[in-house]
C-alpha positions in Angstrom: 0.0 0.0 0.0 3.0 2.2 0.2 3.5 2.5 -3.5 -0.2 3.2 -4.1 -0.2 5.8 -1.3 2.8 7.6 -2.7 1.5 7.5 -6.3 -2.0 8.7 -5.3 -0.7 11.3 -2.7 1.8 12.7 -5.2 -0.8 13.4 -7.9 -3.4 14.5 -5.4 -1.0 17.0 -3.8 -0.5 18.6 -7.3 -4.2 19.3 -7.7 -5.5 19.5 -4.1 -5.4 17.6 -0.8 -9.0 16.4 -1.4 -8.0 13.2 -3.2 -5.5 12.4 -0.4 -8.3 11.1 1.7 -10.1 9.5 -1.2 -6.9 7.8 -2.4 -6.7 6.1 0.9 -9.9 4.2 0.1 -9.2 3.2 -3.4 -6.3 4.0 -5.8 -8.6 3.6 -8.8 -11.1 6.1 -7.4 -8.3 8.6 -7.0 -7.2 8.4 -10.6 -10.8 9.2 -11.7 -11.2 11.8 -9.0 -8.0 13.5 -10.0 -9.0 13.7 -13.6 -12.4 15.1 -12.7 -10.9 17.8 -10.4 -8.2 18.6 -13.0 -10.9 19.4 -15.6 -12.9 21.4 -13.0 
């Protein structure tokens, strides 16, 4: 879970710290969330 955490956290930190909590639940959800937030 360390790799997924780092990967998700790194991307989330770039956009906002909102995904940080989401990424903890599911890495896949984070990827989608990050894309959605990025477009927003």
